[in-house]
KEKE-693314 format. One record per residue (C-alpha): z, x, y. Coordinates in steps of 0.1 Angstrom, whole numbers, padded with zeros to 4 digits, always signed. Last residue first. Layout:
BEGIN
ZXY ...
END
This chain:
BEGIN
+1472+0595+0243 +1458+0565+0261 +1422+0559+0250 +1397+0568+0277 +1375+0539+0288 +1392+0506+0280 +1362+0486+0270 +1355+0503+0236 +1389+0493+0223 +1384+0456+0231 +1356+0452+0205 +1363+0417+0191 +1384+0432+0162 +1405+0450+0189 +1411+0416+0205 +1423+0401+0172 +1446+0430+0165 +1460+0428+0201 +1467+0391+0196 +1487+0397+0165 +1506+0426+0181 +1516+0404+0210 +1530+0376+0188 +1547+0401+0165 +1566+0417+0194 +1579+0383+0204 +1590+0376+0168 +1607+0410+0166 +1627+0405+0198 +1640+0372+0183 +1637+0335+0189 +1600+0336+0198 +1588+0303+0212 +1566+0288+0184 +1530+0299+0185 +1499+0300+0206 +1472+0326+0207 +1447+0336+0234 +1416+0356+0238 +1394+0373+0265 +1372+0403+0257 +1353+0410+0289 +1320+0427+0295 +1299+0431+0327 +1330+0430+0349 +1322+0463+0366 +1357+0475+0356 +1349+0471+0319 +1372+0444+0303 +1404+0435+0287 +1420+0401+0286 +1450+0386+0270 +1466+0351+0268 +1499+0344+0251 +1510+0308+0246 +1546+0300+0238 +1556+0267+0222 +1578+0237+0224 +1599+0238+0256 +1615+0204+0258 +1617+0187+0292 +1584+0168+0288 +1565+0187+0262 +1566+0222+0275 +1542+0251+0269 +1559+0284+0279 +1538+0311+0293 +1528+0345+0281 +1504+0364+0304 +1482+0395+0298 +1457+0415+0317 +1444+0449+0305 +1421+0472+0326 +1443+0503+0318 +1467+0516+0344 +1497+0505+0324 +1486+0525+0294 +1466+0511+0265 +1472+0515+0228 +1458+0480+0224 +1489+0472+0204 +1510+0486+0232 +1494+0462+0257 +1499+0433+0233 +1535+0443+0228 +1539+0444+0265 +1528+0408+0268 +1550+0396+0239 +1580+0414+0254 +1572+0400+0288 +1573+0364+0274 +1605+0368+0253 +1624+0385+0281 +1613+0358+0306 +1625+0331+0282 +1658+0349+0276 +1667+0354+0313 +1691+0384+0315 +1715+0385+0345 +1746+0381+0323 +1733+0411+0302 +1742+0433+0332 +1780+0429+0324 +1776+0436+0287 +1754+0467+0293 +1779+0479+0319 +1807+0477+0293 +1787+0493+0265 +1775+0524+0285 +1761+0543+0255 +1725+0531+0259 +1724+0544+0295 +1711+0518+0319 +1679+0498+0327 +1674+0467+0348 +1638+0455+0343 +1621+0433+0369 +1595+0407+0363 +1566+0396+0386 +1540+0413+0364 +1552+0420+0329 +1517+0426+0315 +1493+0428+0345 +1482+0394+0358 +1453+0373+0344 +1427+0368+0371 +1405+0336+0373 +1424+0315+0347 +1456+0329+0361 +1447+0310+0392 +1445+0333+0423 +1467+0323+0452 +1446+0324+0483 +1452+0333+0520 +1485+0351+0515 +1501+0361+0548 +1530+0336+0543 +1541+0356+0512 +1553+0384+0535 +1590+0384+0529 +1593+0417+0511 +1602+0401+0478 +1576+0373+0481 +1549+0399+0488 +1559+0418+0457 +1560+0387+0435 +1525+0375+0447 +1509+0407+0434 +1481+0421+0456 +1444+0416+0461 +1429+0429+0493 +1403+0412+0515 +1374+0418+0539 +1381+0456+0541 +1380+0480+0570 +1385+0452+0594 +1418+0467+0608 +1437+0436+0597 +1422+0439+0562 +1429+0476+0556 +1464+0470+0571 +1472+0446+0542 +1470+0476+0519 +1490+0499+0541 +1518+0474+0547 +1520+0466+0510 +1523+0502+0500 +1495+0526+0493 +1465+0529+0471 +1429+0516+0473 +1399+0513+0449 +1371+0492+0464 +1356+0462+0446 +1323+0451+0460 +1314+0415+0460 +1283+0393+0455 +1291+0358+0442 +1270+0339+0417 +1299+0323+0400 +1296+0341+0366 +1291+0375+0382 +1318+0371+0408 +1343+0361+0381 +1334+0392+0360 +1337+0414+0391 +1372+0399+0399 +1382+0403+0363 +1372+0440+0359 +1384+0449+0394 +1418+0433+0388 +1424+0452+0356 +1411+0485+0371 +1440+0481+0395 +1443+0497+0430 +1427+0468+0448 +1405+0464+0479 +1378+0437+0482 +1346+0444+0501 +1326+0413+0507 +1289+0416+0498 +1282+0380+0506 +1310+0365+0527 +1343+0354+0511 +1348+0317+0508 +1353+0317+0470 +1382+0342+0472 +1399+0321+0499 +1395+0329+0536 +1423+0330+0562 +1399+0347+0587 +1403+0380+0569 +1417+0380+0534 +1450+0384+0516 +1443+0374+0481 +1470+0368+0455 +1478+0378+0419 +1501+0356+0399 +1534+0364+0381 +1556+0342+0404 +1590+0357+0400 +1606+0362+0366 +1641+0354+0357 +1661+0386+0352 +1653+0412+0325 +1686+0427+0316 +1701+0456+0297 +1669+0476+0293 +1684+0504+0272 +1684+0542+0276 +1692+0571+0252 +1658+0572+0237 +1632+0554+0258 +1614+0525+0242 +1577+0528+0243 +1559+0503+0265 +1559+0525+0296 +1575+0507+0326 +1554+0501+0357 +1548+0464+0348 +1585+0459+0346 +1590+0467+0382 +1620+0490+0378 +1657+0488+0387 +1680+0516+0377 +1716+0519+0364 +1746+0541+0366 +1731+0568+0388 +1735+0606+0388 +1745+0605+0351 +1718+0630+0341 +1701+0604+0318 +1700+0579+0347 +1686+0605+0372 +1660+0614+0346 +1651+0578+0341 +1646+0573+0379 +1624+0604+0380 +1603+0592+0351 +1597+0556+0364 +1571+0556+0391 +1546+0578+0371 +1555+0559+0339 +1520+0552+0327 +1494+0554+0355 +1479+0586+0342 +1476+0605+0375 +1439+0596+0376 +1441+0559+0370 +1469+0557+0397 +1446+0571+0423 +1457+0604+0437 +1479+0606+0468 +1510+0618+0448 +1543+0613+0466 +1553+0578+0454 +1539+0582+0418 +1558+0614+0414 +1591+0596+0421 +1614+0599+0451 +1650+0586+0444 +1671+0565+0467 +1706+0557+0455 +1716+0521+0464 +1753+0513+0464 +1769+0485+0443 +1804+0471+0450 +1823+0458+0419 +1831+0423+0410 +1809+0428+0379 +1789+0395+0379 +1787+0392+0417 +1780+0429+0424 +1752+0428+0398 +1736+0399+0417 +1739+0416+0451 +1725+0449+0437 +1696+0430+0420 +1685+0416+0454 +1689+0450+0470 +1668+0466+0442 +1640+0441+0449 +1640+0449+0486 +1644+0487+0481 +1615+0487+0456 +1593+0467+0480 +1601+0489+0510 +1593+0520+0490 +1622+0544+0483 +1624+0541+0445 +1657+0529+0432 +1688+0542+0413 +1718+0518+0415 +1752+0535+0417 +1782+0513+0408 +1809+0515+0434 +1844+0526+0423 +1869+0498+0420 +1891+0490+0449 +1927+0500+0445 
END
């Protein structure tokens, strides 16, 4: 008798379906069971408002979590950067697979790089974090740009460039990789120019906290270094009491000495969307061996950033 298929809850967007399909294959391999995708529409998918207006935090996640709690699906795949930082009662993130490229990228007309854009170039992005850092970069490099808030899926966003409405859009490299459109990128932004969103490029596989056998199976897909890095990044975000639509960038990376990983560096940035003020700091410590140590690394940097005035740069404090 064939085992019952596992039901994977996913958003309906092309990107969500692509990344869920990749996870489904991996889960099938470790469990030996077939996996079927169950499409779920979330508020973030149907609302036409800008993310900053609908609260940002959790708008793509709530419907998936409800389906999990009601037992309509066995597990769900989220883009980690969409996941609220607070742990959800009754659910557990059983696996955080190895992270994709965390960088932001530019898709521009005439194959231009950020530094080649014409004066007054209009650059589309949905993220206050990207606006703050792009505008700060432009200010310090004598560029004149205008950041334009946009929403929509990858096709819609790149469409603004091909139609000539915008000169460029900024997107996440990981998303373009997953939908097979990475060859349209005209510039990979160094993390020194734009720090990504906390958890960008990583996926979270979540299931019910009482499903011990599934948790054990999914754990085989977990990448401990990715988990430590994104835990530190999200702890920084939580320490700043900011939601996932706040203008906060964070990246933890591993510093290796030859083949040996010695330390983890965590960088954070918060700024006003016009780029006039940024608080940018970093801290380096031993690679966290425990969840608590990773949380502490993020909290420590958040405290330093708040001492430098970060709270005043985030607009409305998240409730």
